[in-house]
N, C-alpha and C positions, 0 to 999 in steps of 0.2 A: 673904340679905336685902340685901346690897350691890347686887346687880343690880336688885332691885326699887326700891331707893332711887334708883339712877341713872336708871331709867325715870321715876320720879315727878319727879325733878329736871328731866329733859328735858321732861316734859309741862308742868310749871310754867313753864319758860322759854318754851316754844312758846306757851302760852296767854297769858302776860304780853306777849309780842311781838304776838300777834293783838289783844289788848285795847288795846295802845298804838297800833297801826296803825288799827284800825277803831272802837275805842271800845266794842266789845261782844264778848262771848264767842261763839264759833260755835255754831250749833245743828245743823250738818251737817258730817260728816267723811267724806271720800271715801277709800276704801281699795282699792288695786289693785296688782297685781304684787309682793305681799309675802308670798304664801303658797305659793310654788312649791317650797319646800324644807322638809324637816322641821326644819332648823336655824333657820328663820325664824319658825316657829310660836309658840314661847314668847315671843320679843320682841314679836311682833305682839299676842298676847293680853295680855301685860303692859302694852303701850302703851294698848290699848283700856280695860283696867281702870283704869289711871292717869287717862285722860281721863274715864272714867265718874265717877270720884270727884270730878272738878273742874268738870264741865260742868253747866249748869242742867238741870232736869227737862225732858224732852221732846227732848233732843238725840239725834240718831241718827247712825249710820254707814251708809253705803251701801258694800257690799263686793262686789268682783268676785273670784271665785276660779276659775281654770281647773283642772279636774280633772287630777290628776297620778297618780303611783303610788298604789296603794291604801293603802300605809302612810302617805303624806303626808296624803291625804284623811281617813283614820281618825284620825290624830294631831290634825289641825285640829279635827275634830268633838269629839274627847275633850277637847281643851284649852278649847274654847268651853264645853262642858258643865261642866267642872271650875270654870271662872271664873264660871259662871252668866250667861254672855252668850247671850241668846236670838238665834236666827236666824229671820227670817221670809222665806221665798223670794219672789223677784220673778220672775214669769213672763216669759220672753224669747220674744216672738212669732217664729214661723218665717216665712220668706219664700220667695222663689224658690230652688229647689235650686241650690246653688253651694258653692264652697269655704268661703265664710263660714258656711254652715249647719253644716258639719262642726265648725268652731271653736265656733259657738254651742252645739252639742250638748255640748261639753266645759266650757262656761262656766256657772258658777252666780252668780247675783246674790242678795244677801241684804240685807235691812233689819235692822240690828242696833240696837235701842233701847239707848241709853247711859244707862239709869236703873237705880237699885238696886231 
């Protein structure tokens, strides 16, 4: 419970700072480069859950996840499911054959509604 409270405290501090700077809570959260290791998955999911509890209805996260080891990908999906965080895939159009296409094939983009 201590870890969850710490995440909630950080979410509160972040949102208070955003509110002070912009005068409004965000409706869009960008998430990238934080799901590459199994050790980062629970803090990521806990942070999204903490933000979901504090953001207005209609807020979303756009998340980029580069496919890694099968156990990392499976753990990420399981953690999202356990937290009842929906993932709506965003299609990444393919272009000219290149090294970028190989990376694009490993990249997943999701729209994650941050509503209960």
